[in-house]
ROTIRO-249287 format. One record per residue (C-alpha): residue number from 1; residue in three letters; x, y, z. Coordinates in nm, 4 decimals, always signed. Each point is the difference from the previous one (the first is absolute). Layout:
BEGIN
{atom NUM,ala,{X,Y,Z}}
...
END
This chain:
BEGIN
{atom 1,met,{+5.2483,-0.2508,+11.0205}}
{atom 2,asp,{-0.0855,+0.2179,-0.3024}}
{atom 3,phe,{-0.2941,-0.1172,-0.2104}}
{atom 4,asn,{+0.0720,+0.2834,-0.2464}}
{atom 5,leu,{-0.3739,+0.0500,-0.0568}}
{atom 6,glu,{-0.0292,+0.3674,+0.0887}}
{atom 7,gly,{-0.1609,+0.1961,-0.2815}}
{atom 8,lys,{-0.1142,-0.3110,-0.1888}}
{atom 9,thr,{-0.3609,-0.0119,-0.1190}}
{atom 10,val,{-0.1962,-0.3158,+0.0754}}
{atom 11,ala,{-0.3362,-0.0991,-0.1489}}
{atom 12,ile,{-0.1957,-0.2391,+0.2243}}
{atom 13,thr,{-0.3327,-0.1686,-0.0747}}
{atom 14,gly,{-0.2290,-0.1206,+0.2769}}
{atom 15,ala,{+0.1590,+0.2667,+0.2169}}
{atom 16,ser,{-0.2936,+0.1018,+0.2184}}
{atom 17,glu,{+0.0278,-0.2684,+0.2687}}
{atom 18,gly,{+0.1857,-0.3053,+0.1247}}
{atom 19,ile,{+0.3277,-0.0905,-0.1668}}
{atom 20,gly,{-0.0263,+0.2767,-0.2593}}
{atom 21,arg,{-0.0446,+0.2686,+0.2621}}
{atom 22,ala,{+0.2895,-0.1392,+0.2061}}
{atom 23,ile,{+0.2274,+0.0043,-0.3053}}
{atom 24,ala,{-0.1005,+0.3569,-0.0834}}
{atom 25,thr,{+0.0714,+0.1113,+0.3568}}
{atom 26,gln,{+0.3365,-0.1757,+0.0111}}
{atom 27,leu,{+0.1177,+0.1379,-0.3339}}
{atom 28,ala,{-0.1140,+0.3524,+0.0886}}
{atom 29,ala,{+0.2113,-0.0227,+0.3159}}
{atom 30,leu,{+0.2957,-0.0829,-0.2263}}
{atom 31,gly,{-0.0641,+0.3128,-0.2064}}
{atom 32,cys,{-0.2021,-0.1358,-0.2919}}
{atom 33,asn,{-0.2680,+0.2008,-0.1767}}
{atom 34,leu,{-0.3190,-0.1991,-0.0404}}
{atom 35,arg,{-0.2624,-0.0654,-0.2680}}
{atom 36,leu,{-0.2741,-0.2004,+0.1679}}
{atom 37,ala,{-0.2953,-0.1797,-0.1596}}
{atom 38,ala,{-0.2981,-0.1821,+0.1517}}
{atom 39,arg,{-0.3773,-0.0021,-0.0332}}
{atom 40,ser,{-0.0803,+0.2117,+0.3062}}
{atom 41,ala,{+0.0699,+0.3726,-0.0249}}
{atom 42,glu,{-0.0741,+0.0370,+0.3708}}
{atom 43,asn,{+0.2523,-0.2637,+0.1015}}
{atom 44,leu,{+0.2616,+0.1395,-0.2357}}
{atom 45,asp,{-0.0477,+0.3456,+0.1487}}
{atom 46,ala,{+0.0540,-0.1466,+0.3473}}
{atom 47,val,{+0.3294,-0.1560,-0.1123}}
{atom 48,lys,{+0.1047,+0.3265,-0.1643}}
{atom 49,glu,{-0.0681,+0.2008,+0.3163}}
{atom 50,ala,{+0.1835,-0.2494,+0.2201}}
{atom 51,val,{+0.3038,-0.0070,-0.2289}}
{atom 52,arg,{+0.0195,+0.3776,-0.0297}}
{atom 53,ala,{-0.0200,+0.0339,+0.3774}}
{atom 54,ser,{+0.3136,-0.2083,+0.0428}}
{atom 55,ala,{+0.2067,+0.0444,-0.3177}}
{atom 56,asn,{+0.0860,+0.2897,-0.2283}}
{atom 57,val,{-0.0817,-0.1717,-0.3287}}
{atom 58,ala,{-0.2412,+0.0543,-0.2885}}
{atom 59,val,{-0.3102,-0.2212,-0.0018}}
{atom 60,glu,{-0.2456,-0.0292,-0.2885}}
{atom 61,thr,{-0.3074,-0.2224,+0.0189}}
{atom 62,tyr,{-0.2061,-0.1724,-0.2692}}
{atom 63,pro,{-0.3367,-0.1411,+0.1103}}
{atom 64,leu,{-0.0486,-0.2577,-0.2741}}
{atom 65,asp,{-0.1519,-0.3446,-0.0442}}
{atom 66,leu,{+0.3043,-0.1722,-0.1438}}
{atom 67,ser,{-0.1962,-0.3048,-0.1124}}
{atom 68,lys,{-0.0961,+0.2091,-0.3053}}
{atom 69,ser,{+0.2490,+0.0248,-0.2857}}
{atom 70,glu,{-0.0729,+0.3677,-0.0607}}
{atom 71,asn,{+0.0839,+0.0813,+0.3624}}
{atom 72,gln,{+0.3191,-0.2033,-0.0157}}
{atom 73,gln,{+0.0962,+0.2073,-0.3034}}
{atom 74,ala,{-0.0972,+0.3247,+0.1730}}
{atom 75,phe,{+0.2134,-0.0780,+0.3059}}
{atom 76,ala,{+0.2967,-0.0963,-0.2148}}
{atom 77,lys,{-0.0350,+0.3101,-0.2179}}
{atom 78,ala,{+0.0005,+0.2226,+0.3086}}
{atom 79,cys,{+0.3101,-0.1592,+0.1537}}
{atom 80,val,{+0.2313,-0.1629,-0.2520}}
{atom 81,asp,{+0.1954,+0.3095,-0.0958}}
{atom 82,asp,{+0.1631,+0.0429,+0.3405}}
{atom 83,ala,{-0.0548,-0.3221,+0.1970}}
{atom 84,asp,{+0.3264,-0.1701,+0.0910}}
{atom 85,ile,{-0.1754,-0.2907,+0.1729}}
{atom 86,leu,{-0.3326,-0.1789,-0.0520}}
{atom 87,ile,{-0.1527,-0.2141,+0.2742}}
{atom 88,asn,{-0.3000,-0.2080,-0.1066}}
{atom 89,asn,{-0.2083,-0.0831,+0.3061}}
{atom 90,ala,{-0.3692,+0.0379,-0.0918}}
{atom 91,gly,{-0.2407,-0.2904,+0.0263}}
{atom 92,ala,{-0.1002,-0.2934,+0.2170}}
{atom 93,ile,{-0.1265,-0.3154,-0.1699}}
{atom 94,pro,{-0.2840,-0.1693,+0.1920}}
{atom 95,gly,{+0.0267,-0.3516,+0.1342}}
{atom 96,gly,{-0.2140,-0.2935,-0.1059}}
{atom 97,arg,{+0.0038,-0.3232,-0.1961}}
{atom 98,ile,{-0.0628,-0.0141,-0.3748}}
{atom 99,asp,{-0.3719,-0.0642,+0.0505}}
{atom 100,glu,{-0.0239,+0.2997,+0.2358}}
{atom 101,ile,{+0.1689,+0.2667,-0.2159}}
{atom 102,asp,{-0.2079,+0.0849,-0.3053}}
{atom 103,glu,{+0.1446,+0.1463,-0.3182}}
{atom 104,ala,{-0.1014,+0.3590,+0.0747}}
{atom 105,thr,{+0.1641,-0.0061,+0.3445}}
{atom 106,trp,{+0.3133,-0.1669,-0.1359}}
{atom 107,arg,{+0.0335,+0.2480,-0.2873}}
{atom 108,ala,{-0.0620,+0.3047,+0.2206}}
{atom 109,ala,{+0.2731,-0.1092,+0.2431}}
{atom 110,trp,{+0.2491,-0.0699,-0.2782}}
{atom 111,asp,{-0.0833,+0.3244,-0.1821}}
{atom 112,leu,{+0.1201,+0.1896,+0.3060}}
{atom 113,lys,{+0.2900,-0.2066,+0.1261}}
{atom 114,val,{+0.1344,-0.2089,-0.2874}}
{atom 115,phe,{-0.0761,+0.2071,-0.3088}}
{atom 116,gly,{+0.0270,+0.3201,+0.2028}}
{atom 117,tyr,{+0.3579,-0.0827,+0.0967}}
{atom 118,ile,{+0.0858,-0.1064,-0.3554}}
{atom 119,asn,{-0.1563,+0.2975,-0.1760}}
{atom 120,ile,{+0.1382,+0.2607,+0.2382}}
{atom 121,thr,{+0.3441,-0.1607,-0.0123}}
{atom 122,arg,{-0.0070,+0.0089,-0.3807}}
{atom 123,glu,{-0.0472,+0.3773,+0.0005}}
{atom 124,phe,{+0.2568,+0.0748,+0.2703}}
{atom 125,tyr,{+0.2527,-0.2417,-0.1470}}
{atom 126,ala,{-0.0046,+0.1788,-0.3363}}
{atom 127,ala,{+0.0695,+0.3363,+0.1635}}
{atom 128,met,{+0.2699,-0.1437,+0.2254}}
{atom 129,lys,{+0.1648,-0.1714,-0.2964}}
{atom 130,ala,{+0.0143,+0.3301,-0.1865}}
{atom 131,arg,{+0.1805,+0.1543,+0.2994}}
{atom 132,gly,{+0.2187,-0.3063,+0.0550}}
{atom 133,arg,{-0.0921,-0.0446,+0.3673}}
{atom 134,gly,{-0.2801,-0.0969,+0.2356}}
{atom 135,val,{-0.1297,-0.2516,+0.2513}}
{atom 136,ile,{-0.3291,-0.1910,-0.0039}}
{atom 137,leu,{-0.1122,-0.1894,+0.3108}}
{atom 138,asn,{-0.3047,-0.2263,+0.0044}}
{atom 139,ile,{-0.1693,-0.0827,+0.3309}}
{atom 140,ile,{-0.1568,-0.3390,-0.0714}}
{atom 141,gly,{-0.0626,-0.2577,+0.2756}}
{atom 142,thr,{+0.0938,-0.3537,+0.0978}}
{atom 143,gly,{-0.3096,-0.1627,-0.1519}}
{atom 144,gly,{+0.1911,-0.0619,-0.3208}}
{atom 145,glu,{+0.2807,-0.1847,+0.1771}}
{atom 146,lys,{-0.2108,-0.2719,+0.1591}}
{atom 147,pro,{-0.3207,-0.0201,-0.2093}}
{atom 148,val,{-0.3095,-0.1304,+0.1747}}
{atom 149,ala,{-0.3450,-0.0673,-0.1441}}
{atom 150,glu,{-0.1650,+0.2221,+0.2633}}
{atom 151,tyr,{+0.1794,+0.3033,-0.1463}}
{atom 152,ile,{+0.0073,-0.1014,-0.3626}}
{atom 153,ala,{-0.0516,+0.3405,-0.1641}}
{atom 154,gly,{+0.2619,+0.1610,+0.2225}}
{atom 155,ala,{+0.2443,-0.2879,-0.0332}}
{atom 156,ala,{-0.0171,+0.0115,-0.3798}}
{atom 157,gly,{+0.0152,+0.3811,-0.0107}}
{atom 158,asn,{+0.2919,+0.0272,+0.2405}}
{atom 159,ala,{+0.1912,-0.2757,-0.1787}}
{atom 160,ser,{-0.0486,+0.1906,-0.3263}}
{atom 161,leu,{+0.1392,+0.3201,+0.1534}}
{atom 162,met,{+0.2964,-0.1874,+0.1439}}
{atom 163,ala,{+0.0822,-0.1349,-0.3472}}
{atom 164,phe,{-0.0576,+0.3468,-0.1483}}
{atom 165,thr,{+0.2453,+0.1522,+0.2485}}
{atom 166,arg,{+0.2669,-0.2616,-0.0587}}
{atom 167,ala,{-0.0310,+0.0075,-0.3782}}
{atom 168,leu,{+0.0065,+0.3790,-0.0270}}
{atom 169,gly,{+0.2601,+0.0461,+0.2737}}
{atom 170,gly,{+0.2313,-0.2498,-0.1638}}
{atom 171,ser,{+0.0351,+0.2126,-0.3120}}
{atom 172,ser,{-0.0612,+0.3503,+0.1383}}
{atom 173,pro,{+0.3593,+0.0753,+0.1131}}
{atom 174,lys,{+0.0969,+0.0533,-0.3640}}
{atom 175,asp,{-0.2408,+0.2975,+0.0074}}
{atom 176,gly,{+0.1339,+0.1277,+0.3331}}
{atom 177,ile,{-0.3133,-0.1153,+0.1829}}
{atom 178,arg,{-0.0442,-0.2323,+0.2960}}
{atom 179,val,{-0.3250,-0.1979,+0.0427}}
{atom 180,leu,{-0.0673,-0.1788,+0.3291}}
{atom 181,ala,{-0.2811,-0.1254,+0.2214}}
{atom 182,ile,{-0.0895,-0.0666,+0.3606}}
{atom 183,asn,{-0.2327,-0.2818,+0.1009}}
{atom 184,pro,{-0.1387,+0.0946,+0.3415}}
{atom 185,gly,{-0.1642,-0.2677,+0.2122}}
{atom 186,pro,{-0.2780,+0.0923,+0.2453}}
{atom 187,val,{+0.0483,+0.3679,+0.0891}}
{atom 188,ala,{-0.1944,+0.1799,+0.2745}}
{atom 189,thr,{-0.1824,+0.2442,-0.2249}}
{atom 190,asp,{-0.3483,+0.1248,+0.0906}}
{atom 191,arg,{-0.1399,-0.2508,-0.2489}}
{atom 192,leu,{+0.1756,-0.2998,+0.1547}}
{atom 193,ile,{-0.0824,+0.1073,+0.3553}}
{atom 194,gly,{-0.3639,+0.0353,-0.1035}}
{atom 195,leu,{+0.0002,-0.3557,-0.1332}}
{atom 196,phe,{+0.1608,-0.1317,+0.3176}}
{atom 197,lys,{-0.2476,+0.1932,+0.2165}}
{atom 198,lys,{-0.2857,-0.1632,-0.1891}}
{atom 199,ser,{+0.1581,-0.3410,+0.0592}}
{atom 200,ala,{+0.0407,+0.0834,+0.3702}}
{atom 201,arg,{-0.3684,+0.0950,+0.0233}}
{atom 202,asp,{-0.0957,-0.3272,-0.1637}}
{atom 203,arg,{+0.2316,-0.2093,+0.2163}}
{atom 204,phe,{+0.0087,+0.1803,+0.3344}}
{atom 205,asp,{-0.2975,+0.2368,-0.0218}}
{atom 206,asp,{+0.2550,+0.2751,+0.0688}}
{atom 207,glu,{+0.1761,+0.1864,-0.2814}}
{atom 208,glu,{+0.2575,+0.1468,+0.2391}}
{atom 209,arg,{+0.1549,-0.3463,+0.0302}}
{atom 210,tyr,{+0.1063,+0.0092,-0.3655}}
{atom 211,glu,{+0.3708,+0.0068,+0.0852}}
{atom 212,glu,{-0.0330,-0.3506,+0.1436}}
{atom 213,leu,{-0.0569,-0.1169,-0.3578}}
{atom 214,phe,{+0.3466,+0.1251,-0.0946}}
{atom 215,ala,{+0.1580,-0.2715,+0.2175}}
{atom 216,pro,{+0.0573,-0.2513,-0.2859}}
{atom 217,leu,{+0.1775,+0.2651,-0.2090}}
{atom 218,pro,{+0.3816,+0.0287,+0.0039}}
{atom 219,phe,{+0.1179,+0.1773,+0.3150}}
{atom 220,gly,{-0.3604,-0.0123,+0.1211}}
{atom 221,arg,{-0.1033,+0.3121,-0.1880}}
{atom 222,ala,{-0.0803,+0.1471,-0.3384}}
{atom 223,gly,{+0.2556,+0.2159,-0.1741}}
{atom 224,ala,{-0.0154,+0.3776,+0.0337}}
{atom 225,pro,{-0.0584,+0.2263,-0.3026}}
{atom 226,glu,{+0.3109,+0.1907,+0.1059}}
{atom 227,glu,{+0.2110,-0.3145,-0.0382}}
{atom 228,val,{-0.1097,-0.0313,-0.3627}}
{atom 229,ala,{+0.0649,+0.3723,-0.0458}}
{atom 230,ser,{+0.3552,-0.0349,+0.1327}}
{atom 231,met,{+0.0715,-0.2805,-0.2462}}
{atom 232,ala,{-0.1518,+0.2074,-0.2808}}
{atom 233,ala,{+0.2191,+0.2990,+0.0876}}
{atom 234,phe,{+0.3097,-0.2191,-0.0068}}
{atom 235,leu,{-0.0865,-0.1639,-0.3317}}
{atom 236,val,{-0.0710,+0.3235,-0.1867}}
{atom 237,ser,{+0.3097,+0.1690,+0.1417}}
{atom 238,asp,{+0.3595,-0.0009,-0.1204}}
{atom 239,leu,{+0.0785,-0.2402,+0.2849}}
{atom 240,ser,{-0.1626,-0.2665,-0.2194}}
{atom 241,ser,{+0.1342,+0.1225,-0.3328}}
{atom 242,tyr,{+0.1092,-0.3469,-0.1199}}
{atom 243,thr,{-0.3433,-0.1578,+0.0555}}
{atom 244,ser,{-0.2452,-0.0624,-0.2850}}
{atom 245,gly,{-0.2365,-0.2791,-0.1030}}
{atom 246,thr,{-0.0234,-0.1025,+0.3643}}
{atom 247,val,{-0.3069,-0.0768,+0.2121}}
{atom 248,ile,{+0.0552,+0.0408,+0.3748}}
{atom 249,thr,{-0.2236,-0.2024,+0.2307}}
{atom 250,leu,{-0.0826,+0.1840,+0.3227}}
{atom 251,asp,{-0.2122,-0.2347,+0.2063}}
{atom 252,gly,{+0.2049,-0.1244,+0.2954}}
{atom 253,gly,{+0.0702,-0.3254,-0.1856}}
{atom 254,gln,{-0.3651,-0.1001,-0.0192}}
{atom 255,val,{-0.0080,-0.1280,-0.3584}}
{atom 256,asn,{+0.2884,-0.2319,+0.0822}}
{atom 257,lys,{-0.2000,-0.1352,+0.2917}}
{atom 258,gly,{-0.2562,-0.1415,-0.2394}}
{atom 259,gln,{-0.2933,+0.2317,+0.0775}}
{atom 260,leu,{-0.1172,+0.3471,-0.0959}}
{atom 261,phe,{-0.2634,+0.0825,+0.2594}}
END
């Protein structure tokens, strides 16, 4: 099966860990050159070293706080001229009810994830339109599919990005561009495992029993970052060349079960 990605240049935000790192690793293995952004220079360097040890591709890193408009512009300016693919992945919106998430926290989270995705996409889209080709993939999350009050900021933000993807992706083929999204459910990133370990300490007084808390999830486990990366590789490749304006849910069927967590 030929993904036809060798030699393509991919810009990825939130690339220093978790899903972003898994996507970077997967695409490098398929021959893609990488432009990676995240806050931590140290973590980005670790990804760069790991990728270069296993794949003969070019890797450039950009340690930037992408919640700031000027840094969004700086990343776009550095990458738009040769990026064939953009993958927006930076940001995690905190949980909490409306009386638990103050305005500053809400705005900070949306500046990174919601407005970050929109602003960066705007810059890359213009360059891709001028060339007549490109792919933009947004990694969002299932909170927007089944909104709950306990995750109100994330539910509203994710729902906005789903609508953004569908609206832009519905008209983008006329410019030679595909715009898509993946909504991952619970994925076994370091962040999620840390949260489950805390819950295991609280419940069992033993954080090593955290995997027992995965039992209610589909298939009795969380998803793997590599599973999201495989879907991402497929969607940005020529194997999915007739797909745009589509949001793929990757959660083992959980949102259709009536619960998110």
